[in-house]
Every structure is written in structure tokens, then in C-alpha cells.
Backbone as CSV, one residue per row, in Angstrom:
resi,resn,N_x,N_y,N_z,CA_x,CA_y,CA_z,C_x,C_y,C_z
1,UNK,42.129,144.816,178.227,41.639,143.890,178.658,41.354,143.351,177.269
2,UNK,40.823,144.039,176.278,40.923,143.258,174.869,42.208,143.221,174.305
3,UNK,43.374,143.944,174.578,44.568,143.677,174.189,44.914,141.943,174.271
4,UNK,45.110,141.725,175.422,45.517,140.240,176.194,44.692,139.252,175.154
5,UNK,43.496,139.406,175.631,42.650,138.378,174.766,42.816,138.184,173.448
6,UNK,43.009,139.245,172.910,43.830,138.921,171.285,44.498,138.850,171.588
7,UNK,45.819,138.815,172.011,47.168,138.384,171.840,46.991,136.934,172.427
8,UNK,46.381,136.241,173.375,46.145,134.794,173.764,45.609,134.130,172.712
9,UNK,44.705,134.305,171.887,44.108,133.810,170.746,44.951,133.607,169.761
10,UNK,45.801,134.878,169.233,46.710,134.466,168.638,48.103,133.563,168.601
11,UNK,48.463,133.678,170.327,49.151,132.709,170.544,49.182,131.469,170.294
12,UNK,47.353,131.366,170.719,46.841,129.685,170.822,46.817,129.555,168.774
13,UNK,46.509,130.153,168.452,46.975,129.503,167.047,47.508,129.434,166.267
14,UNK,48.849,129.723,166.696,50.118,129.813,165.830,50.785,128.757,166.071
15,UNK,50.013,128.030,167.694,50.966,126.676,167.717,49.778,125.758,167.153
16,UNK,49.061,126.233,166.737,47.957,124.940,165.722,47.900,125.152,164.300
17,UNK,49.104,125.942,163.936,49.322,125.841,162.498,49.777,124.551,161.520
18,UNK,50.266,123.785,162.320,50.731,122.548,161.842,49.447,121.774,161.752
19,UNK,48.195,121.040,162.296,47.430,120.945,161.789,46.178,121.316,160.336
20,UNK,46.450,122.593,161.122,45.320,123.674,160.312,45.640,123.687,158.927
21,UNK,47.004,123.921,158.686,47.789,123.693,157.600,47.549,122.236,157.040
22,UNK,47.877,121.039,157.261,46.955,119.741,156.967,45.639,120.064,156.446
23,UNK,44.783,120.410,157.277,43.624,120.710,157.179,42.947,121.844,155.877
24,UNK,43.905,122.852,155.276,43.872,123.105,154.599,43.885,122.986,153.317
25,UNK,45.395,121.825,153.090,45.798,121.034,152.464,44.708,120.017,151.581
26,UNK,44.008,119.445,152.547,42.812,118.639,152.445,41.833,119.167,151.588
27,UNK,41.693,120.453,152.120,40.716,120.952,151.410,40.366,120.941,149.681
28,UNK,41.713,121.068,149.158,41.872,121.101,147.717,41.935,119.339,147.148
29,UNK,41.936,118.669,148.351,42.472,117.126,147.458,40.760,116.452,146.730
30,UNK,39.872,116.962,146.790,38.623,116.956,146.474,39.466,117.239,144.830
31,UNK,39.085,118.648,144.668,39.839,119.451,143.125,41.062,118.523,142.838
32,UNK,41.743,118.519,143.300,42.840,117.290,142.757,42.393,116.122,142.494
33,UNK,41.800,115.516,143.084,40.969,114.324,142.544,40.265,114.411,141.476
34,UNK,39.485,115.398,140.900,38.437,115.313,140.420,39.213,116.098,138.483
35,UNK,40.841,116.785,138.847,41.634,116.568,138.145,42.297,115.830,137.176
36,UNK,42.537,114.706,138.550,43.195,113.615,137.948,42.178,112.622,137.131
37,UNK,41.264,112.174,137.589,39.845,111.190,136.506,39.434,112.092,135.905
38,UNK,39.553,113.587,135.728,39.411,113.922,133.856,40.462,113.622,133.430
39,UNK,41.785,114.162,133.806,42.341,113.609,133.210,42.510,111.598,132.232
40,UNK,42.198,111.107,133.187,42.385,109.831,132.183,41.269,109.286,131.936
41,UNK,40.011,109.552,132.111,38.773,109.440,131.654,38.460,110.280,130.418
42,UNK,38.849,111.422,129.920,38.675,112.048,129.099,39.968,112.662,128.383
43,UNK,40.900,113.227,128.827,41.896,113.985,128.058,43.099,113.294,127.290
44,UNK,42.855,111.839,128.378,44.053,110.943,127.660,43.612,110.226,126.515
45,UNK,42.229,109.804,126.587,41.833,108.923,125.213,41.562,109.332,124.128
46,UNK,41.462,110.932,124.312,41.133,111.769,123.283,42.136,111.944,122.801
47,UNK,43.377,112.209,123.611,44.822,112.654,122.990,45.129,110.910,121.976
48,UNK,44.514,110.116,122.654,44.815,108.506,121.755,44.278,108.376,120.769
49,UNK,42.715,108.991,120.796,42.356,108.947,119.405,42.539,109.927,117.994
50,UNK,43.025,111.275,118.630,43.444,111.881,117.678,44.780,111.111,117.248
51,UNK,45.815,110.614,117.739,46.681,110.536,117.216,46.592,109.312,116.460
52,UNK,45.648,108.237,116.699,45.572,107.258,115.768,44.503,108.000,114.191
53,UNK,43.697,108.858,114.325,43.093,109.597,113.378,44.547,109.705,111.961
54,UNK,45.579,110.874,113.129,46.261,111.243,112.448,47.498,110.184,111.789
55,UNK,47.914,108.802,112.290,48.177,108.204,111.721,47.678,107.376,110.504
56,UNK,46.185,107.345,110.750,45.326,106.914,109.911,45.195,107.751,108.447
57,UNK,45.237,109.280,108.338,45.064,110.255,107.724,46.064,109.954,106.571
58,UNK,47.187,110.317,107.473,48.820,109.675,106.837,48.726,108.294,106.000
59,UNK,48.179,107.512,106.454,48.064,105.930,105.524,47.236,105.979,104.808
60,UNK,46.026,107.324,104.295,45.149,107.033,103.478,45.976,106.454,101.990
61,UNK,45.185,105.599,101.390,45.454,105.226,99.669,43.906,105.024,99.144
62,UNK,44.211,104.927,97.802,43.081,104.358,97.013,42.425,103.507,97.598
63,UNK,41.386,103.647,97.578,40.265,102.570,97.900,39.638,102.528,99.231
64,UNK,40.099,103.235,100.124,39.983,103.468,101.304,38.267,104.727,101.737
65,UNK,37.558,103.794,102.222,36.162,104.656,102.801,36.487,105.585,103.629
66,UNK,35.959,106.793,103.165,36.325,107.642,104.270,34.557,108.432,104.622
67,UNK,34.947,109.514,106.240,33.629,110.454,106.269,34.150,111.569,106.459
68,UNK,33.730,112.661,105.989,33.917,113.822,106.206,33.460,114.581,107.318
69,UNK,33.381,115.540,107.962,33.364,116.232,109.091,31.676,116.600,108.582
70,UNK,31.794,116.896,107.543,29.878,117.523,106.898,29.121,116.053,106.438
71,UNK,30.180,114.921,106.753,28.739,113.519,106.761,28.846,113.019,105.969
72,UNK,29.697,113.478,104.560,29.502,113.059,103.419,30.303,111.600,103.292
73,UNK,30.091,110.514,102.872,30.733,108.975,103.189,31.479,108.802,101.326
74,UNK,32.794,108.622,101.220,33.139,108.624,99.947,34.500,107.721,99.680
75,UNK,34.756,107.108,98.523,35.742,106.345,98.446,36.867,107.492,98.168
76,UNK,38.184,106.853,98.277,39.577,107.529,98.358,39.581,107.488,96.512
77,UNK,39.675,108.059,95.810,40.327,107.965,94.515,41.853,108.079,93.949
78,UNK,42.108,109.835,94.764,43.764,109.875,94.427,44.096,110.933,95.620
79,UNK,45.231,110.361,95.963,46.094,111.269,97.247,47.440,110.982,96.788
80,UNK,47.998,112.246,97.419,49.645,112.375,97.190,49.898,112.591,98.834
81,UNK,51.307,112.330,98.537,51.627,112.278,99.910,52.373,113.456,101.047
82,UNK,52.739,114.405,99.861,52.781,115.697,100.468,51.894,116.555,100.232
83,UNK,50.561,116.251,99.835,49.458,117.202,99.647,48.468,117.130,100.457
84,UNK,47.787,118.358,100.608,46.709,118.823,101.641,45.456,118.273,101.536
85,UNK,45.100,118.032,99.960,43.828,117.605,99.375,43.689,116.309,98.747
86,UNK,42.442,115.645,98.944,42.813,114.342,98.219,41.116,113.941,97.250
87,UNK,40.883,113.428,96.089,39.781,113.653,95.618,39.186,112.246,95.949
88,UNK,37.933,112.471,96.398,37.252,111.326,96.849,35.612,111.333,95.986
89,UNK,35.637,109.968,95.756,34.091,109.638,95.415,33.098,109.564,95.503
90,UNK,31.966,110.251,95.594,30.978,110.365,96.468,29.790,109.995,95.952
91,UNK,29.772,109.807,94.950,29.057,109.086,93.640,29.368,108.459,92.716
92,UNK,28.978,107.196,91.676,29.065,107.372,90.509,29.648,108.026,89.679
93,UNK,30.625,108.577,89.008,31.477,109.391,88.626,31.250,111.209,88.739
94,UNK,31.201,111.102,90.244,31.127,111.954,91.027,32.102,112.063,91.889
95,UNK,33.682,113.273,91.373,34.399,113.549,92.616,34.747,114.319,92.831
96,UNK,35.192,114.758,94.110,35.049,115.679,94.555,36.690,116.077,95.395
97,UNK,37.039,117.432,95.270,38.345,117.091,95.917,38.488,117.879,97.544
98,UNK,38.786,117.184,98.281,38.577,117.561,100.141,40.042,117.803,100.418
99,UNK,39.545,118.926,101.419,41.207,118.921,102.061,40.847,117.715,103.453
100,UNK,42.023,117.115,103.699,42.508,116.034,104.399,42.130,116.039,106.073
101,UNK,42.115,117.337,106.268,42.032,117.617,107.723,40.144,117.731,108.147
102,UNK,39.436,117.595,107.071,38.245,117.598,106.970,37.560,115.876,107.545
103,UNK,38.548,115.090,106.879,38.243,113.633,107.609,38.244,113.386,108.590
104,UNK,36.956,112.645,109.495,36.707,112.697,110.427,37.370,111.502,110.954
105,UNK,36.744,110.119,110.069,36.658,108.898,110.159,36.817,107.931,108.771
106,UNK,38.131,106.996,109.304,38.802,106.102,107.783,37.557,104.851,108.296
107,UNK,37.399,104.617,107.274,36.487,103.306,107.572,37.314,101.843,106.922
108,UNK,36.879,100.826,107.304,37.589,99.872,106.529,37.737,99.750,104.877
109,UNK,38.566,99.620,104.572,38.574,99.943,102.810,37.347,98.797,102.337
110,UNK,37.291,99.769,100.727,35.732,99.136,100.420,36.086,97.603,99.579
111,UNK,35.257,97.162,100.035,35.077,95.497,99.486,34.749,95.706,97.686
112,UNK,35.527,94.555,97.185,34.882,94.536,95.976,33.554,94.372,95.636
113,UNK,32.674,95.204,94.503,31.434,94.411,94.838,31.445,93.219,94.000
114,UNK,30.626,92.088,94.545,30.240,90.690,94.185,29.072,91.073,93.672
115,UNK,28.402,90.430,92.438,27.351,90.507,92.242,26.478,89.387,92.148
116,UNK,27.266,88.155,91.996,26.552,86.866,92.421,26.263,86.451,93.913
117,UNK,25.319,86.291,94.602,24.791,85.933,95.827,24.890,84.325,96.039
118,UNK,25.663,83.888,97.071,25.759,82.445,97.513,24.664,82.241,98.578
119,UNK,24.058,80.743,98.547,22.872,80.940,99.414,22.855,79.643,99.653
């Protein structure tokens, strides 16, 4: 008696595998949607920002104002094309050599100091 009941449940379960398969697939839809949203909101903009920073670091020139990972703001004094180090002036007559990869932000080139103020 128990055998036939179990067999009958299995047979009816096999016939309904089509809709049950779709239901199981729909169970993963929210997870897939979350991954897609994370990609477009977090990963893709960050990759774009890293690409822009890499381009700016490659184009560093004398007179650019930079911010290092340690929070030091300085003015680029000397850079070489193939070199990994650049010289940055962090205070008047204080020049330090830093690794190019530690630069987190390249600010606009420093404006020339103008002592006369127009009113």
C-alpha cells in the first residue's frame, strides 16, 4: 500500500517538472539581478575611475599638483617617462621622492602666484 502511494507521487512529480524547473530558475533571479546592479553601480564606475587615474599618472608633468595616499599635497618638480619615482615639493625648498603608484589624485596644475589682487 505504501509502495503504490509513493510511486503515484513520483509519477505526478515527474509530469510537473516543467513548471517546477521554471520556479527553481526564478528562485535565482533576485541574486542575478543584484549582481547586475552591483556591476553597473560599483564595479564599472570604479574601473573607469582607475583607468582615468592611470592615464593622469602617465601624463604627469612638472607643475602638476598631486595628493599622495598619505594625504600629502605637493607640486611635481621632476619626473621621468620610464621612472617609477617622481620628485614632489611639499613645502618651500623641501623636495621628496615618492613612488608614482602612491599618488591618489592629480589636481589641476598649480596657478602662478600673483601678489597683486584686483578689487
